[in-house]
N, CA, C and O atoms as CSV, one atom per row, in Angstrom:
chain,resi,resn,atom,element,x,y,z
A,1,MET,N,N,4.280,24.835,-36.688
A,1,MET,CA,C,4.172,25.279,-35.328
A,1,MET,C,C,3.061,24.538,-34.584
A,1,MET,O,O,3.227,24.150,-33.427
A,2,LYS,N,N,1.908,24.344,-35.271
A,2,LYS,CA,C,0.795,23.618,-34.656
A,2,LYS,C,C,1.213,22.205,-34.296
A,2,LYS,O,O,0.832,21.689,-33.245
A,3,SER,N,N,1.986,21.585,-35.155
A,3,SER,CA,C,2.444,20.216,-34.942
A,3,SER,C,C,3.302,20.116,-33.679
A,3,SER,O,O,3.174,19.161,-32.913
A,4,ILE,N,N,4.161,21.087,-33.467
A,4,ILE,CA,C,5.014,21.082,-32.278
A,4,ILE,C,C,4.176,21.270,-31.020
A,4,ILE,O,O,4.388,20.587,-30.018
A,5,LYS,N,N,3.216,22.205,-31.074
A,5,LYS,CA,C,2.337,22.447,-29.919
A,5,LYS,C,C,1.524,21.192,-29.602
A,5,LYS,O,O,1.353,20.825,-28.439
A,6,LEU,N,N,1.034,20.550,-30.640
A,6,LEU,CA,C,0.246,19.336,-30.447
A,6,LEU,C,C,1.092,18.240,-29.802
A,6,LEU,O,O,0.612,17.536,-28.914
A,7,LYS,N,N,2.332,18.088,-30.232
A,7,LYS,CA,C,3.227,17.092,-29.652
A,7,LYS,C,C,3.522,17.406,-28.183
A,7,LYS,O,O,3.576,16.503,-27.349
A,8,VAL,N,N,3.709,18.682,-27.876
A,8,VAL,CA,C,3.984,19.088,-26.496
A,8,VAL,C,C,2.771,18.805,-25.619
A,8,VAL,O,O,2.909,18.261,-24.523
A,9,VAL,N,N,1.599,19.167,-26.089
A,9,VAL,CA,C,0.370,18.928,-25.324
A,9,VAL,C,C,0.138,17.436,-25.150
A,9,VAL,O,O,-0.207,16.990,-24.056
A,10,THR,N,N,0.319,16.667,-26.198
A,10,THR,CA,C,0.141,15.215,-26.128
A,10,THR,C,C,1.124,14.594,-25.138
A,10,THR,O,O,0.755,13.737,-24.335
A,11,SER,N,N,2.368,15.033,-25.205
A,11,SER,CA,C,3.383,14.528,-24.272
A,11,SER,C,C,3.045,14.896,-22.842
A,11,SER,O,O,3.205,14.077,-21.937
A,12,ALA,N,N,2.581,16.113,-22.625
A,12,ALA,CA,C,2.223,16.556,-21.282
A,12,ALA,C,C,1.047,15.739,-20.738
A,12,ALA,O,O,1.051,15.356,-19.568
A,13,LEU,N,N,0.063,15.476,-21.561
A,13,LEU,CA,C,-1.083,14.675,-21.128
A,13,LEU,C,C,-0.668,13.238,-20.806
A,13,LEU,O,O,-1.132,12.655,-19.827
A,14,ALA,N,N,0.198,12.683,-21.629
A,14,ALA,CA,C,0.679,11.316,-21.380
A,14,ALA,C,C,1.456,11.257,-20.075
A,14,ALA,O,O,1.287,10.324,-19.290
A,15,LEU,N,N,2.305,12.249,-19.840
A,15,LEU,CA,C,3.068,12.297,-18.599
A,15,LEU,C,C,2.149,12.447,-17.391
A,15,LEU,O,O,2.357,11.799,-16.366
A,16,ALA,N,N,1.149,13.288,-17.508
A,16,ALA,CA,C,0.192,13.475,-16.413
A,16,ALA,C,C,-0.540,12.173,-16.097
A,16,ALA,O,O,-0.762,11.849,-14.931
A,17,ALA,N,N,-0.910,11.438,-17.124
A,17,ALA,CA,C,-1.599,10.163,-16.917
A,17,ALA,C,C,-0.700,9.164,-16.203
A,17,ALA,O,O,-1.142,8.466,-15.291
A,18,VAL,N,N,0.548,9.095,-16.614
A,18,VAL,CA,C,1.494,8.161,-15.995
A,18,VAL,C,C,1.746,8.541,-14.538
A,18,VAL,O,O,1.788,7.670,-13.670
A,19,LEU,N,N,1.909,9.814,-14.270
A,19,LEU,CA,C,2.194,10.259,-12.900
A,19,LEU,C,C,0.988,10.132,-11.986
A,19,LEU,O,O,1.152,9.952,-10.780
A,20,SER,N,N,-0.210,10.220,-12.524
A,20,SER,CA,C,-1.403,10.127,-11.685
A,20,SER,C,C,-1.683,8.697,-11.254
A,20,SER,O,O,-2.336,8.489,-10.231
A,21,PHE,N,N,-1.214,7.712,-11.996
A,21,PHE,CA,C,-1.475,6.319,-11.629
A,21,PHE,C,C,-0.916,5.970,-10.255
A,21,PHE,O,O,-1.654,5.428,-9.432
A,22,PRO,N,N,0.356,6.256,-9.968
A,22,PRO,CA,C,0.862,5.914,-8.648
A,22,PRO,C,C,0.098,6.611,-7.517
A,22,PRO,O,O,-0.083,6.034,-6.445
A,23,LEU,N,N,-0.347,7.840,-7.752
A,23,LEU,CA,C,-1.098,8.544,-6.720
A,23,LEU,C,C,-2.435,7.869,-6.464
A,23,LEU,O,O,-2.852,7.742,-5.313
A,24,SER,N,N,-3.117,7.431,-7.527
A,24,SER,CA,C,-4.398,6.765,-7.331
A,24,SER,C,C,-4.183,5.384,-6.718
A,24,SER,O,O,-5.007,4.923,-5.929
A,25,ALA,N,N,-3.088,4.723,-7.074
A,25,ALA,CA,C,-2.785,3.428,-6.472
A,25,ALA,C,C,-2.502,3.592,-4.988
A,25,ALA,O,O,-2.932,2.770,-4.179
A,26,MET,N,N,-1.776,4.657,-4.621
A,26,MET,CA,C,-1.506,4.911,-3.203
A,26,MET,C,C,-2.802,5.197,-2.448
A,26,MET,O,O,-2.967,4.761,-1.309
A,27,ALA,N,N,-3.711,5.920,-3.071
A,27,ALA,CA,C,-4.997,6.202,-2.433
A,27,ALA,C,C,-5.780,4.912,-2.241
A,27,ALA,O,O,-6.425,4.718,-1.210
A,28,ASP,N,N,-5.723,4.029,-3.236
A,28,ASP,CA,C,-6.392,2.730,-3.114
A,28,ASP,C,C,-5.771,1.904,-1.991
A,28,ASP,O,O,-6.487,1.272,-1.214
A,29,ASP,N,N,-4.433,1.907,-1.901
A,29,ASP,CA,C,-3.731,1.166,-0.854
A,29,ASP,C,C,-4.118,1.709,0.517
A,29,ASP,O,O,-4.356,0.937,1.446
A,30,ALA,N,N,-4.182,3.025,0.647
A,30,ALA,CA,C,-4.545,3.648,1.923
A,30,ALA,C,C,-5.982,3.303,2.298
A,30,ALA,O,O,-6.268,3.022,3.462
A,31,ALA,N,N,-6.872,3.324,1.336
A,31,ALA,CA,C,-8.271,2.989,1.605
A,31,ALA,C,C,-8.413,1.522,2.023
A,31,ALA,O,O,-9.191,1.202,2.921
A,32,LEU,N,N,-7.666,0.644,1.374
A,32,LEU,CA,C,-7.707,-0.772,1.728
A,32,LEU,C,C,-7.155,-0.984,3.134
A,32,LEU,O,O,-7.720,-1.747,3.918
A,33,TYR,N,N,-6.046,-0.307,3.454
A,33,TYR,CA,C,-5.483,-0.388,4.805
A,33,TYR,C,C,-6.515,0.084,5.822
A,33,TYR,O,O,-6.718,-0.552,6.856
A,34,LYS,N,N,-7.156,1.191,5.522
A,34,LYS,CA,C,-8.149,1.746,6.452
A,34,LYS,C,C,-9.297,0.762,6.675
A,34,LYS,O,O,-9.784,0.626,7.797
A,35,SER,N,N,-9.730,0.079,5.621
A,35,SER,CA,C,-10.876,-0.823,5.752
A,35,SER,C,C,-10.518,-2.187,6.350
A,35,SER,O,O,-11.364,-2.822,6.980
A,36,LYS,N,N,-9.290,-2.638,6.161
A,36,LYS,CA,C,-8.918,-3.982,6.617
A,36,LYS,C,C,-8.009,-4.002,7.842
A,36,LYS,O,O,-8.048,-4.959,8.615
A,37,CYS,N,N,-7.199,-2.976,8.036
A,37,CYS,CA,C,-6.127,-3.046,9.033
A,37,CYS,C,C,-6.215,-2.016,10.154
A,37,CYS,O,O,-5.885,-2.309,11.303
A,38,ALA,N,N,-6.662,-0.808,9.814
A,38,ALA,CA,C,-6.609,0.304,10.765
A,38,ALA,C,C,-7.442,0.067,12.016
A,38,ALA,O,O,-7.117,0.602,13.077
A,39,MET,N,N,-8.502,-0.717,11.919
A,39,MET,CA,C,-9.347,-0.948,13.090
A,39,MET,C,C,-8.559,-1.605,14.227
A,39,MET,O,O,-8.864,-1.385,15.399
A,40,CYS,N,N,-7.562,-2.398,13.892
A,40,CYS,CA,C,-6.731,-3.040,14.919
A,40,CYS,C,C,-5.371,-2.353,15.063
A,40,CYS,O,O,-4.905,-2.117,16.178
A,41,HIS,N,N,-4.743,-2.036,13.938
A,41,HIS,CA,C,-3.380,-1.498,13.965
A,41,HIS,C,C,-3.338,0.023,14.111
A,41,HIS,O,O,-2.282,0.585,14.402
A,42,GLY,N,N,-4.466,0.688,13.914
A,42,GLY,CA,C,-4.511,2.142,13.997
A,42,GLY,C,C,-4.092,2.789,12.697
A,42,GLY,O,O,-3.472,2.158,11.841
A,43,ALA,N,N,-4.439,4.059,12.560
A,43,ALA,CA,C,-4.154,4.785,11.321
A,43,ALA,C,C,-2.660,4.858,11.020
A,43,ALA,O,O,-2.250,4.854,9.860
A,44,ASP,N,N,-1.849,4.925,12.083
A,44,ASP,CA,C,-0.399,5.033,11.887
A,44,ASP,C,C,0.321,3.700,12.050
A,44,ASP,O,O,1.549,3.644,11.987
A,45,GLY,N,N,-0.442,2.620,12.261
A,45,GLY,CA,C,0.142,1.285,12.381
A,45,GLY,C,C,0.713,0.966,13.744
A,45,GLY,O,O,1.234,-0.130,13.948
A,46,ALA,N,N,0.629,1.896,14.687
A,46,ALA,CA,C,1.294,1.731,15.979
A,46,ALA,C,C,0.343,1.436,17.138
A,46,ALA,O,O,0.771,1.469,18.291
A,47,LYS,N,N,-0.909,1.154,16.875
A,47,LYS,CA,C,-1.897,0.953,17.933
A,47,LYS,C,C,-1.600,-0.278,18.788
A,47,LYS,O,O,-1.825,-0.261,19.998
A,48,ILE,N,N,-1.102,-1.332,18.174
A,48,ILE,CA,C,-0.784,-2.559,18.904
A,48,ILE,C,C,0.726,-2.584,19.104
A,48,ILE,O,O,1.476,-2.805,18.153
A,49,ALA,N,N,1.167,-2.360,20.320
A,49,ALA,CA,C,2.606,-2.235,20.595
A,49,ALA,C,C,3.397,-3.457,20.128
A,49,ALA,O,O,4.474,-3.313,19.549
A,50,ALA,N,N,2.878,-4.638,20.370
A,50,ALA,CA,C,3.596,-5.865,20.007
A,50,ALA,C,C,3.640,-6.079,18.486
A,50,ALA,O,O,4.462,-6.848,17.986
A,51,HIS,N,N,2.769,-5.408,17.772
A,51,HIS,CA,C,2.706,-5.550,16.311
A,51,HIS,C,C,2.654,-4.171,15.661
A,51,HIS,O,O,1.807,-3.903,14.809
A,52,ASP,N,N,3.565,-3.311,16.074
A,52,ASP,CA,C,3.663,-1.954,15.541
A,52,ASP,C,C,4.185,-2.027,14.113
A,52,ASP,O,O,5.351,-2.352,13.890
A,53,LEU,N,N,3.332,-1.728,13.157
A,53,LEU,CA,C,3.704,-1.855,11.747
A,53,LEU,C,C,4.758,-0.844,11.320
A,53,LEU,O,O,5.387,-1.003,10.273
A,54,SER,N,N,4.953,0.192,12.124
A,54,SER,CA,C,5.972,1.192,11.798
A,54,SER,C,C,7.333,0.858,12.417
A,54,SER,O,O,8.320,1.551,12.169
A,55,SER,N,N,7.376,-0.188,13.209
A,55,SER,CA,C,8.608,-0.544,13.920
A,55,SER,C,C,9.685,-1.089,12.986
A,55,SER,O,O,9.394,-1.573,11.892
A,56,ALA,N,N,10.907,-1.003,13.432
A,56,ALA,CA,C,12.036,-1.531,12.654
A,56,ALA,C,C,11.882,-3.035,12.435
A,56,ALA,O,O,12.239,-3.546,11.373
A,57,ALA,N,N,11.353,-3.744,13.431
A,57,ALA,CA,C,11.196,-5.197,13.315
A,57,ALA,C,C,10.266,-5.573,12.168
A,57,ALA,O,O,10.543,-6.509,11.418
A,58,VAL,N,N,9.178,-4.850,12.036
A,58,VAL,CA,C,8.248,-5.133,10.937
A,58,VAL,C,C,8.822,-4.636,9.620
A,58,VAL,O,O,8.747,-5.330,8.606
A,59,GLN,N,N,9.390,-3.446,9.630
A,59,GLN,CA,C,9.900,-2.853,8.396
A,59,GLN,C,C,11.059,-3.635,7.786
A,59,GLN,O,O,11.281,-3.567,6.577
A,60,LYS,N,N,11.801,-4.377,8.611
A,60,LYS,CA,C,12.924,-5.147,8.060
A,60,LYS,C,C,12.476,-6.483,7.459
A,60,LYS,O,O,13.260,-7.151,6.786
A,61,GLN,N,N,11.230,-6.872,7.697
A,61,GLN,CA,C,10.722,-8.107,7.099
A,61,GLN,C,C,10.623,-7.929,5.588
A,61,GLN,O,O,10.394,-6.828,5.088
A,62,SER,N,N,10.799,-9.015,4.889
A,62,SER,CA,C,10.704,-8.958,3.426
A,62,SER,C,C,9.251,-8.760,3.007
A,62,SER,O,O,8.324,-9.021,3.774
A,63,ASP,N,N,9.075,-8.297,1.783
A,63,ASP,CA,C,7.723,-8.151,1.253
A,63,ASP,C,C,7.001,-9.495,1.276
A,63,ASP,O,O,5.817,-9.560,1.605
A,64,ALA,N,N,7.706,-10.559,0.930
A,64,ALA,CA,C,7.099,-11.892,0.914
A,64,ALA,C,C,6.621,-12.300,2.308
A,64,ALA,O,O,5.555,-12.900,2.453
A,65,ASP,N,N,7.417,-11.971,3.337
A,65,ASP,CA,C,7.010,-12.294,4.707
A,65,ASP,C,C,5.747,-11.527,5.095
A,65,ASP,O,O,4.825,-12.094,5.681
A,66,LEU,N,N,5.712,-10.245,4.766
A,66,LEU,CA,C,4.534,-9.441,5.096
A,66,LEU,C,C,3.313,-9.912,4.309
A,66,LEU,O,O,2.206,-9.953,4.846
A,67,GLU,N,N,3.508,-10.264,3.053
A,67,GLU,CA,C,2.410,-10.794,2.243
A,67,GLU,C,C,1.867,-12.081,2.859
A,67,GLU,O,O,0.656,-12.301,2.874
A,68,ALA,N,N,2.752,-12.923,3.363
A,68,ALA,CA,C,2.331,-14.187,3.987
A,68,ALA,C,C,1.510,-13.926,5.242
A,68,ALA,O,O,0.519,-14.615,5.485
A,69,VAL,N,N,1.903,-12.948,6.038
A,69,VAL,CA,C,1.139,-12.616,7.252
A,69,VAL,C,C,-0.250,-12.121,6.867
A,69,VAL,O,O,-1.242,-12.490,7.496
A,70,ILE,N,N,-0.320,-11.290,5.840
A,70,ILE,CA,C,-1.615,-10.748,5.418
A,70,ILE,C,C,-2.528,-11.851,4.901
A,70,ILE,O,O,-3.708,-11.889,5.250
A,71,THR,N,N,-2.003,-12.743,4.078
A,71,THR,CA,C,-2.852,-13.768,3.463
A,71,THR,C,C,-3.113,-14.966,4.367
A,71,THR,O,O,-4.152,-15.616,4.250
A,72,SER,N,N,-2.173,-15.264,5.273
A,72,SER,CA,C,-2.328,-16.444,6.128
A,72,SER,C,C,-2.799,-16.109,7.530
A,72,SER,O,O,-3.286,-16.976,8.256
A,73,GLY,N,N,-2.652,-14.849,7.908
A,73,GLY,CA,C,-3.017,-14.450,9.255
A,73,GLY,C,C,-1.917,-14.824,10.230
A,73,GLY,O,O,-0.929,-15.465,9.869
A,74,LYS,N,N,-2.105,-14.422,11.438
A,74,LYS,CA,C,-1.132,-14.736,12.478
A,74,LYS,C,C,-1.923,-15.004,13.754
A,74,LYS,O,O,-2.357,-14.072,14.432
A,75,PRO,N,N,-2.104,-16.267,14.072
A,75,PRO,CA,C,-2.896,-16.597,15.257
A,75,PRO,C,C,-2.315,-15.949,16.508
A,75,PRO,O,O,-1.100,-15.757,16.563
A,76,PRO,N,N,-3.091,-15.612,17.487
A,76,PRO,CA,C,-4.511,-15.934,17.583
A,76,PRO,C,C,-5.448,-14.865,17.040
A,76,PRO,O,O,-6.631,-15.151,16.852
A,77,LYS,N,N,-4.976,-13.635,16.778
A,77,LYS,CA,C,-5.928,-12.574,16.471
A,77,LYS,C,C,-5.888,-12.035,15.045
A,77,LYS,O,O,-6.883,-11.481,14.577
A,78,MET,N,N,-4.781,-12.179,14.354
A,78,MET,CA,C,-4.681,-11.628,13.010
A,78,MET,C,C,-5.454,-12.507,12.036
A,78,MET,O,O,-5.128,-13.681,11.859
A,79,PRO,N,N,-6.494,-11.929,11.395
A,79,PRO,CA,C,-7.262,-12.742,10.447
A,79,PRO,C,C,-6.481,-12.965,9.147
A,79,PRO,O,O,-5.616,-12.169,8.781
A,80,ALA,N,N,-6.799,-14.042,8.477
A,80,ALA,CA,C,-6.215,-14.321,7.161
A,80,ALA,C,C,-7.096,-13.660,6.109
A,80,ALA,O,O,-8.308,-13.875,6.084
A,81,TYR,N,N,-6.496,-12.871,5.256
A,81,TYR,CA,C,-7.246,-12.215,4.190
A,81,TYR,C,C,-7.008,-12.951,2.876
A,81,TYR,O,O,-6.343,-12.440,1.976
A,82,LYS,N,N,-7.558,-14.151,2.780
A,82,LYS,CA,C,-7.376,-14.989,1.598
A,82,LYS,C,C,-8.165,-14.483,0.395
A,82,LYS,O,O,-7.874,-14.856,-0.742
A,83,SER,N,N,-9.161,-13.638,0.641
A,83,SER,CA,C,-9.996,-13.143,-0.457
A,83,SER,C,C,-9.376,-11.955,-1.194
A,83,SER,O,O,-9.879,-11.545,-2.240
A,84,LEU,N,N,-8.296,-11.406,-0.660
A,84,LEU,CA,C,-7.660,-10.275,-1.325
A,84,LEU,C,C,-6.937,-10.733,-2.584
A,84,LEU,O,O,-6.355,-11.817,-2.625
A,85,LYS,N,N,-6.985,-9.898,-3.598
A,85,LYS,CA,C,-6.252,-10.174,-4.835
A,85,LYS,C,C,-4.770,-9.954,-4.567
A,85,LYS,O,O,-4.414,-9.158,-3.699
A,86,PRO,N,N,-3.902,-10.649,-5.298
A,86,PRO,CA,C,-2.456,-10.474,-5.097
A,86,PRO,C,C,-2.005,-9.013,-5.173
A,86,PRO,O,O,-1.139,-8.587,-4.410
A,87,GLU,N,N,-2.593,-8.251,-6.092
A,87,GLU,CA,C,-2.197,-6.844,-6.208
A,87,GLU,C,C,-2.660,-6.023,-5.000
A,87,GLU,O,O,-2.032,-5.021,-4.658
A,88,GLU,N,N,-3.755,-6.439,-4.352
A,88,GLU,CA,C,-4.209,-5.754,-3.139
A,88,GLU,C,C,-3.259,-6.043,-1.981
A,88,GLU,O,O,-2.944,-5.154,-1.189
A,89,VAL,N,N,-2.808,-7.288,-1.889
A,89,VAL,CA,C,-1.856,-7.658,-0.847
A,89,VAL,C,C,-0.556,-6.871,-1.039
A,89,VAL,O,O,-0.003,-6.335,-0.079
A,90,LYS,N,N,-0.079,-6.807,-2.261
A,90,LYS,CA,C,1.137,-6.028,-2.551
A,90,LYS,C,C,0.924,-4.556,-2.210
A,90,LYS,O,O,1.830,-3.894,-1.704
A,91,GLY,N,N,-0.267,-4.051,-2.487
A,91,GLY,CA,C,-0.592,-2.668,-2.156
A,91,GLY,C,C,-0.570,-2.418,-0.659
A,91,GLY,O,O,-0.109,-1.369,-0.208
A,92,LEU,N,N,-1.069,-3.383,0.117
A,92,LEU,CA,C,-1.023,-3.238,1.573
A,92,LEU,C,C,0.413,-3.229,2.074
A,92,LEU,O,O,0.760,-2.446,2.958
A,93,VAL,N,N,1.234,-4.083,1.522
A,93,VAL,CA,C,2.659,-4.098,1.910
A,93,VAL,C,C,3.306,-2.761,1.558
A,93,VAL,O,O,4.063,-2.198,2.349
A,94,THR,N,N,3.004,-2.267,0.374
A,94,THR,CA,C,3.537,-0.963,-0.033
A,94,THR,C,C,3.088,0.112,0.946
A,94,THR,O,O,3.879,0.980,1.315
A,95,TYR,N,N,1.837,0.066,1.367
A,95,TYR,CA,C,1.329,1.063,2.312
A,95,TYR,C,C,2.007,0.910,3.675
A,95,TYR,O,O,2.379,1.904,4.297
A,96,VAL,N,N,2.166,-0.315,4.133
A,96,VAL,CA,C,2.839,-0.547,5.433
A,96,VAL,C,C,4.241,0.056,5.392
A,96,VAL,O,O,4.714,0.588,6.396
A,97,ARG,N,N,4.897,-0.019,4.261
A,97,ARG,CA,C,6.248,0.571,4.134
A,97,ARG,C,C,6.227,2.089,4.365
A,97,ARG,O,O,7.224,2.665,4.802
A,98,THR,N,N,5.090,2.735,4.072
A,98,THR,CA,C,4.999,4.189,4.274
A,98,THR,C,C,4.861,4.542,5.750
A,98,THR,O,O,4.996,5.709,6.117
A,99,LEU,N,N,4.599,3.568,6.591
A,99,LEU,CA,C,4.401,3.814,8.026
A,99,LEU,C,C,5.714,3.832,8.789
A,99,LEU,O,O,5.732,4.103,9.990
A,100,LYS,N,N,6.796,3.551,8.113
A,100,LYS,CA,C,8.121,3.472,8.731
A,100,LYS,C,C,8.424,4.722,9.560
A,100,LYS,O,O,8.180,5.848,9.128
A,101,LYS,N,N,8.956,4.496,10.747
A,101,LYS,CA,C,9.294,5.613,11.632
A,101,LYS,C,C,10.542,6.319,11.154
A,101,LYS,O,O,10.980,7.287,11.775
């Protein structure tokens, strides 16, 4: 009986660890967006009408296209974030996807 309880507890802990990772990754993505993007795009991505991150036009762009805009910038005002790690750029794209209207 102890063996079964131990297996159940171990399985539950493993599942909790796996499920908590995406939540912490989402929190990291949100924090990165807030520190790098929200000052111009706003908390909901809609502050700049011509570059509304929640718009259908932005949301239909591929992940690769959005990653390129983040890393290369978009003149004249969008800065290039070349110092971001690839996983941070992917995280920002993932976060932008959550802004969809």
